[in-house]
MARKOL-806138 format. One record per residue (C-alpha): residue in three letters; chain; y, x, z. Coordinates in pm, whole numbers, padded with zeros to 5 digits. Each point is the difference from the previous one (the first is absolute). Layout:
! residues N
+---------+--------+--------+--------+--------+
! residuo ! cadena !  north !   east !     up !
+---------+--------+--------+--------+--------+
!     Ala !      A !      Y !      X !      Z !
...
+---------+--------+--------+--------+--------+
//
This chain:
! residues 302
+---------+--------+--------+--------+--------+
! residuo ! cadena !  north !   east !     up !
+---------+--------+--------+--------+--------+
!     Met !      A ! -00636 ! -02385 !  06506 !
!     Arg !      A !  00127 ! -00091 ! -00347 !
!     Thr !      A ! -00063 ! -00370 !  00070 !
!     Leu !      A !  00199 !  00011 !  00322 !
!     Arg !      A !  00287 !  00176 ! -00179 !
!     Ser !      A !  00003 ! -00259 ! -00275 !
!     Val !      A !  00002 ! -00283 !  00250 !
!     Ala !      A !  00286 !  00163 !  00190 !
!     Val !      A !  00205 !  00048 ! -00316 !
!     Ser !      A ! -00062 ! -00355 ! -00109 !
!     Leu !      A !  00107 ! -00125 !  00341 !
!     Val !      A !  00322 !  00198 ! -00017 !
!     Val !      A !  00077 ! -00130 ! -00346 !
!     Thr !      A ! -00073 ! -00354 !  00107 !
!     Ile !      A !  00235 !  00033 !  00294 !
!     Met !      A !  00274 !  00146 ! -00222 !
!     Leu !      A ! -00034 ! -00274 ! -00256 !
!     Ala !      A ! -00006 ! -00262 !  00273 !
!     Met !      A !  00319 !  00141 !  00146 !
!     Leu !      A !  00165 !  00000 ! -00342 !
!     Ala !      A ! -00109 ! -00353 ! -00069 !
!     Ala !      A !  00047 ! -00145 !  00347 !
!     Pro !      A !  00230 ! -00304 ! -00011 !
!     Ser !      A !  00337 !  00029 !  00162 !
!     Ala !      A !  00333 ! -00171 ! -00015 !
!     Ser !      A !  00104 !  00210 ! -00295 !
!     Ala !      A ! -00343 !  00066 ! -00152 !
!     Ala !      A ! -00108 ! -00156 ! -00327 !
!     Ser !      A ! -00344 ! -00112 ! -00116 !
!     Tyr !      A ! -00144 !  00189 ! -00298 !
!     Ile !      A ! -00296 ! -00061 ! -00225 !
!     Ala !      A ! -00149 !  00298 ! -00187 !
!     Ser !      A ! -00214 ! -00039 ! -00309 !
!     Pro !      A ! -00317 !  00211 !  00002 !
!     Pro !      A !  00068 !  00356 ! -00117 !
!     Met !      A ! -00194 !  00062 ! -00319 !
!     Pro !      A ! -00040 !  00323 ! -00195 !
!     Glu !      A !  00255 !  00028 ! -00277 !
!     Leu !      A ! -00250 !  00169 ! -00229 !
!     Ser !      A ! -00374 ! -00027 ! -00045 !
!     Leu !      A ! -00198 !  00201 !  00250 !
!     Leu !      A ! -00264 !  00077 ! -00259 !
!     Glu !      A ! -00051 !  00365 ! -00093 !
!     Leu !      A !  00207 !  00135 !  00286 !
!     Val !      A !  00102 !  00365 ! -00024 !
!     Ala !      A !  00063 !  00205 !  00311 !
!     Gly !      A !  00345 !  00135 !  00068 !
!     Gly !      A !  00196 ! -00309 ! -00106 !
!     Ser !      A !  00125 ! -00316 !  00162 !
!     Val !      A ! -00015 ! -00375 ! -00054 !
!     Asn !      A !  00266 ! -00250 !  00103 !
!     Phe !      A ! -00106 ! -00317 !  00181 !
!     Val !      A !  00269 ! -00264 ! -00053 !
!     Gly !      A !  00085 ! -00344 !  00133 !
!     Thr !      A !  00293 ! -00212 !  00112 !
!     Ile !      A !  00144 ! -00112 !  00333 !
!     Ala !      A !  00176 ! -00336 !  00025 !
!     Thr !      A !  00210 ! -00147 !  00278 !
!     Asn !      A !  00096 ! -00354 !  00088 !
!     Ala !      A !  00341 ! -00138 ! -00072 !
!     Gly !      A !  00256 !  00026 !  00278 !
!     Glu !      A ! -00173 !  00293 !  00166 !
!     Ala !      A !  00171 !  00332 !  00052 !
!     Pro !      A ! -00158 !  00298 ! -00179 !
!     Ser !      A ! -00167 !  00280 !  00186 !
!     Leu !      A ! -00182 !  00319 ! -00096 !
!     Val !      A ! -00366 ! -00068 ! -00068 !
!     Gln !      A ! -00290 !  00231 ! -00097 !
!     Val !      A ! -00346 ! -00081 ! -00135 !
!     Gly !      A ! -00291 !  00223 !  00100 !
!     Leu !      A ! -00334 !  00077 ! -00162 !
!     Asp !      A ! -00309 !  00121 !  00176 !
!     Phe !      A ! -00260 !  00193 ! -00199 !
!     Asn !      A ! -00280 !  00026 !  00254 !
!     Gly !      A !  00231 !  00149 !  00258 !
!     Thr !      A !  00242 !  00175 ! -00238 !
!     Leu !      A !  00331 ! -00187 !  00035 !
!     Val !      A !  00264 ! -00012 ! -00271 !
!     Phe !      A !  00332 ! -00192 !  00039 !
!     Ser !      A !  00258 ! -00127 ! -00242 !
!     Asp !      A !  00367 !  00076 !  00028 !
!     Gly !      A !  00203 ! -00245 !  00201 !
!     Val !      A !  00104 ! -00315 ! -00190 !
!     Ser !      A !  00276 ! -00246 !  00105 !
!     Pro !      A !  00008 ! -00300 ! -00229 !
!     Ala !      A !  00294 ! -00239 !  00038 !
!     Ala !      A ! -00061 ! -00341 !  00150 !
!     Gly !      A ! -00187 ! -00229 ! -00236 !
!     Thr !      A ! -00082 !  00284 ! -00245 !
!     Ser !      A ! -00279 !  00244 ! -00067 !
!     Ala !      A ! -00005 !  00375 ! -00056 !
!     Pro !      A ! -00267 !  00226 ! -00146 !
!     Tyr !      A ! -00165 !  00269 !  00203 !
!     Thr !      A ! -00203 !  00305 ! -00108 !
!     Ile !      A ! -00258 !  00202 !  00186 !
!     Ala !      A ! -00085 !  00334 ! -00166 !
!     Val !      A ! -00360 !  00095 !  00071 !
!     Ser !      A ! -00154 !  00335 ! -00088 !
!     Thr !      A ! -00293 ! -00021 ! -00237 !
!     Asp !      A ! -00181 !  00239 !  00231 !
!     Val !      A !  00008 ! -00272 !  00269 !
!     Ile !      A ! -00119 ! -00263 ! -00244 !
!     Ile !      A ! -00280 !  00223 ! -00133 !
!     Ala !      A ! -00114 !  00070 !  00356 !
!     Asn !      A ! -00028 ! -00375 !  00063 !
!     Cys !      A ! -00133 ! -00104 ! -00341 !
!     Ile !      A ! -00354 ! -00092 !  00100 !
!     Ala !      A ! -00253 ! -00150 ! -00240 !
!     Gly !      A !  00275 ! -00089 ! -00246 !
!     Ser !      A !  00219 ! -00186 !  00249 !
!     Leu !      A !  00306 !  00079 !  00207 !
!     Thr !      A !  00051 ! -00203 !  00315 !
!     Tyr !      A !  00327 !  00022 !  00190 !
!     Ala !      A !  00196 ! -00206 !  00251 !
!     Tyr !      A !  00367 ! -00094 !  00018 !
!     Trp !      A !  00219 ! -00174 !  00256 !
!     Asn !      A !  00207 ! -00306 ! -00072 !
!     Pro !      A !  00328 !  00048 !  00187 !
!     Leu !      A !  00009 ! -00351 !  00143 !
!     Gly !      A ! -00065 !  00125 !  00348 !
!     Ser !      A ! -00376 ! -00041 ! -00028 !
!     Ser !      A ! -00216 !  00303 !  00073 !
!     Glu !      A ! -00276 ! -00123 ! -00226 !
!     Asn !      A ! -00127 !  00238 ! -00269 !
!     Phe !      A ! -00036 ! -00140 ! -00349 !
!     Leu !      A ! -00275 !  00177 ! -00193 !
!     Leu !      A !  00016 !  00053 ! -00375 !
!     Thr !      A ! -00263 !  00141 ! -00235 !
!     Val !      A !  00068 !  00136 ! -00349 !
!     Pro !      A ! -00229 !  00181 ! -00248 !
!     Cys !      A !  00029 !  00375 ! -00029 !
!     Ser !      A ! -00170 !  00298 ! -00163 !
!     Ile !      A !  00042 !  00372 ! -00006 !
!     Lys !      A !  00040 !  00208 ! -00312 !
!     Val !      A ! -00132 !  00351 !  00008 !
!     Val !      A !  00256 !  00216 ! -00175 !
!     Val !      A ! -00072 !  00354 ! -00107 !
!     Pro !      A !  00316 !  00202 !  00053 !
!     Ala !      A !  00158 !  00102 ! -00328 !
!     Thr !      A !  00009 !  00367 ! -00095 !
!     Asn !      A !  00345 !  00147 ! -00047 !
!     Val !      A !  00053 !  00184 ! -00327 !
!     Thr !      A !  00311 !  00182 ! -00118 !
!     Pro !      A !  00076 !  00018 ! -00374 !
!     Leu !      A !  00046 !  00342 ! -00155 !
!     Leu !      A !  00330 ! -00011 ! -00185 !
!     Pro !      A !  00066 !  00171 ! -00335 !
!     Thr !      A !  00043 !  00369 !  00069 !
!     Val !      A !  00141 !  00121 ! -00331 !
!     Gln !      A !  00242 ! -00152 ! -00247 !
!     Thr !      A !  00048 !  00232 ! -00293 !
!     Glu !      A !  00316 ! -00084 ! -00188 !
!     Val !      A ! -00021 ! -00019 ! -00376 !
!     Cys !      A !  00306 ! -00046 ! -00218 !
!     Gly !      A !  00037 ! -00348 ! -00142 !
!     Pro !      A ! -00069 ! -00341 !  00156 !
!     Asp !      A ! -00318 ! -00141 !  00155 !
!     Asn !      A ! -00207 !  00316 ! -00021 !
!     Asp !      A !  00015 !  00193 !  00327 !
!     Val !      A ! -00345 !  00119 !  00105 !
!     Ile !      A ! -00123 ! -00139 !  00333 !
!     Thr !      A ! -00281 !  00150 !  00207 !
!     Thr !      A ! -00156 ! -00245 !  00247 !
!     Pro !      A ! -00273 !  00126 !  00235 !
!     Val !      A ! -00332 ! -00174 !  00030 !
!     Gln !      A !  00044 ! -00265 !  00270 !
!     Pro !      A ! -00212 ! -00031 !  00316 !
!     Glu !      A ! -00274 ! -00259 !  00011 !
!     Gly !      A !  00140 ! -00348 !  00058 !
!     Ile !      A !  00312 !  00037 ! -00216 !
!     Val !      A !  00035 ! -00167 ! -00338 !
!     Thr !      A !  00274 !  00144 ! -00223 !
!     Ala !      A !  00199 ! -00181 ! -00269 !
!     Asp !      A !  00232 !  00191 ! -00236 !
!     Ser !      A !  00254 ! -00188 ! -00214 !
!     Gly !      A !  00066 !  00296 ! -00227 !
!     Trp !      A !  00348 !  00090 ! -00121 !
!     Ile !      A !  00214 ! -00305 ! -00078 !
!     Ala !      A !  00371 !  00052 ! -00067 !
!     Asn !      A ! -00013 !  00338 !  00179 !
!     Ser !      A ! -00160 ! -00154 !  00310 !
!     Arg !      A ! -00356 !  00021 !  00122 !
!     Thr !      A ! -00157 ! -00181 !  00295 !
!     Ile !      A ! -00317 !  00110 !  00174 !
!     Ser !      A ! -00137 ! -00246 !  00256 !
!     Phe !      A ! -00276 !  00043 !  00256 !
!     Thr !      A ! -00214 ! -00290 !  00121 !
!     Ala !      A ! -00249 !  00008 !  00285 !
!     Ala !      A ! -00357 ! -00104 ! -00072 !
!     Ala !      A ! -00189 ! -00231 !  00234 !
!     Gly !      A ! -00038 !  00155 !  00345 !
!     Tyr !      A !  00296 !  00236 ! -00047 !
!     Val !      A !  00369 ! -00016 !  00076 !
!     Ile !      A !  00274 !  00203 ! -00167 !
!     Val !      A !  00197 !  00229 !  00229 !
!     Gly !      A !  00308 !  00133 ! -00170 !
!     Pro !      A !  00182 ! -00098 ! -00320 !
!     Ala !      A ! -00190 ! -00245 ! -00216 !
!     Val !      A !  00232 !  00031 ! -00302 !
!     Val !      A !  00160 !  00308 ! -00158 !
!     Thr !      A !  00261 ! -00025 ! -00276 !
!     Leu !      A !  00065 !  00302 ! -00220 !
!     Val !      A !  00294 !  00055 ! -00237 !
!     Asp !      A !  00008 !  00194 ! -00326 !
!     Asn !      A !  00338 !  00167 ! -00047 !
!     Ala !      A ! -00045 ! -00022 ! -00381 !
!     Gly !      A !  00191 !  00322 ! -00053 !
!     Pro !      A !  00093 !  00094 ! -00358 !
!     Cys !      A ! -00220 !  00241 ! -00181 !
!     Pro !      A !  00164 !  00330 ! -00105 !
!     Thr !      A !  00089 !  00044 ! -00365 !
!     Val !      A ! -00236 !  00243 ! -00160 !
!     Val !      A !  00162 !  00217 ! -00268 !
!     Val !      A ! -00256 !  00122 ! -00242 !
!     Thr !      A !  00103 !  00339 ! -00144 !
!     Thr !      A ! -00182 !  00109 ! -00308 !
!     Pro !      A ! -00053 !  00375 !  00023 !
!     Thr !      A !  00105 !  00206 ! -00299 !
!     Val !      A ! -00306 !  00149 ! -00149 !
!     Glu !      A !  00060 !  00325 ! -00183 !
!     Pro !      A ! -00203 !  00019 ! -00314 !
!     Thr !      A ! -00285 !  00238 !  00042 !
!     Ala !      A ! -00026 !  00254 ! -00278 !
!     Glu !      A ! -00318 ! -00047 ! -00177 !
!     Pro !      A ! -00195 !  00325 ! -00025 !
!     Thr !      A !  00018 !  00155 ! -00343 !
!     Ala !      A ! -00321 ! -00073 ! -00167 !
!     Asn !      A ! -00158 !  00297 ! -00169 !
!     Pro !      A ! -00052 ! -00085 ! -00358 !
!     Thr !      A ! -00353 ! -00066 ! -00075 !
!     Val !      A ! -00108 !  00251 ! -00254 !
!     Glu !      A ! -00246 ! -00160 ! -00219 !
!     Pro !      A ! -00264 !  00251 ! -00096 !
!     Ser !      A !  00043 !  00109 ! -00352 !
!     Val !      A ! -00271 ! -00139 ! -00203 !
!     Val !      A ! -00114 !  00263 ! -00235 !
!     Pro !      A ! -00116 ! -00182 ! -00300 !
!     Thr !      A ! -00356 !  00062 ! -00065 !
!     Ile !      A ! -00027 !  00149 ! -00334 !
!     Glu !      A ! -00314 ! -00106 ! -00152 !
!     Pro !      A ! -00144 !  00294 ! -00184 !
!     Thr !      A !  00025 ! -00049 ! -00363 !
!     Ile !      A ! -00341 !  00015 ! -00133 !
!     Leu !      A !  00025 !  00144 ! -00332 !
!     Pro !      A ! -00254 ! -00125 ! -00237 !
!     Thr !      A ! -00276 !  00245 ! -00034 !
!     Asp !      A ! -00056 !  00094 ! -00347 !
!     Glu !      A ! -00351 ! -00057 ! -00061 !
!     Pro !      A ! -00140 !  00309 ! -00156 !
!     Thr !      A ! -00039 ! -00049 ! -00354 !
!     Ser !      A ! -00351 ! -00062 ! -00057 !
!     Val !      A ! -00120 !  00268 ! -00220 !
!     Pro !      A ! -00276 ! -00132 ! -00200 !
!     Val !      A ! -00316 !  00168 !  00083 !
!     Val !      A ! -00113 !  00175 ! -00299 !
!     Glu !      A ! -00356 !  00058 !  00022 !
!     Pro !      A ! -00064 !  00355 ! -00096 !
!     Thr !      A ! -00123 !  00023 ! -00336 !
!     Val !      A ! -00300 !  00200 ! -00018 !
!     Ala !      A !  00063 !  00247 ! -00261 !
!     Pro !      A ! -00264 !  00024 ! -00245 !
!     Pro !      A ! -00182 !  00313 !  00008 !
!     Ala !      A !  00191 !  00275 ! -00142 !
!     Val !      A ! -00065 !  00049 ! -00348 !
!     Thr !      A ! -00049 !  00354 ! -00047 !
!     Ala !      A !  00035 ! -00017 ! -00353 !
!     Leu !      A !  00146 ! -00284 ! -00174 !
!     Pro !      A ! -00128 ! -00060 ! -00332 !
!     Ser !      A !  00223 !  00109 ! -00256 !
!     Thr !      A !  00170 ! -00282 ! -00174 !
!     Gly !      A !  00197 !  00215 ! -00209 !
!     Ser !      A !  00368 ! -00064 !  00025 !
!     Gly !      A ! -00048 ! -00249 !  00287 !
!     Thr !      A ! -00080 !  00257 !  00258 !
!     Ala !      A !  00351 !  00025 !  00136 !
!     Ser !      A !  00038 ! -00377 !  00039 !
!     His !      A ! -00315 ! -00029 !  00201 !
!     Thr !      A !  00110 !  00273 !  00229 !
!     Ile !      A !  00329 ! -00176 !  00081 !
!     Val !      A ! -00179 ! -00326 !  00082 !
!     Leu !      A ! -00231 !  00173 !  00238 !
!     Leu !      A !  00285 !  00169 !  00178 !
!     Ala !      A !  00183 ! -00330 !  00043 !
!     Val !      A ! -00306 ! -00166 !  00150 !
!     Phe !      A ! -00044 !  00288 !  00238 !
!     Ala !      A !  00362 ! -00020 !  00112 !
!     Leu !      A ! -00023 ! -00371 !  00070 !
!     Ala !      A ! -00314 !  00049 !  00203 !
!     Thr !      A !  00169 !  00267 !  00208 !
!     Leu !      A !  00302 ! -00226 !  00066 !
!     Ala !      A ! -00226 ! -00286 !  00104 !
!     Thr !      A ! -00184 !  00221 !  00244 !
!     Ala !      A !  00324 !  00123 !  00149 !
!     Ala !      A !  00135 ! -00355 !  00038 !
!     Gly !      A ! -00310 ! -00112 !  00184 !
!     Met !      A !  00026 !  00285 !  00242 !
!     Ser !      A !  00370 ! -00079 !  00065 !
!     Arg !      A ! -00076 ! -00367 !  00082 !
!     Arg !      A ! -00266 !  00095 !  00248 !
!     Thr !      A !  00243 !  00233 !  00172 !
!     Met !      A !  00265 ! -00278 !  00042 !
!     Arg !      A ! -00249 ! -00235 !  00164 !
+---------+--------+--------+--------+--------+
//
């Protein structure tokens, strides 16, 4: 069924081109160069388009007429806009072909297509060009998270910026404050695409800082507490007892008692000397008594 449809379409196109190119009293003869892709068909990506370009020339002295060039991609027909080159000149033509059509007909690294030369011939001219398909992984959209807080600080180039942690796939660059301006840029990593602002510029208002008046408080002198006088303890001088010299008792010579001679009952009479002898005896007796008394006194003192 598809083959019959393709044959029918090709037949219709052939008839149309033949009618356009059929010679007449006012018709001109045109020669079209083969339409070639304007760009390489290597690494084709779906969803785009490729222009096939060429030129159409006419003979001198022939009146111009509207001419189209057609391409056939295995039954998919694509035509150029109408071109009317002046007699004896040439004019470019362009046929925009969807990459989806090319990819569908890119077989084993080659694209084969046919075109019609508008000379009145219905013959198809086949062309073959290399082609390839690039598999593209759709990029992931990421949206930068912009600074959420800008805390103003008096003075230039010192406002505090709070920037959230960015989603995966975003690389952040911060210029820092320069002349009261700060630029934060967001770049997409491979496989990502930025959705939203990629650059944010912040401004520091550099407001003046308030004058701080330092007031020294008056400090009233604090009365020092009256210190109780320290009463030194009276030192009572130690009076060393005066040791009076002890009079050594006078040694009383020990007088050995004199043993009195036996009493003389009767002293011989010496005549006139009797009285003198009596006195001597009494003196000796007195001395002996004193000596005895002295000895007893010494013993008592000890």
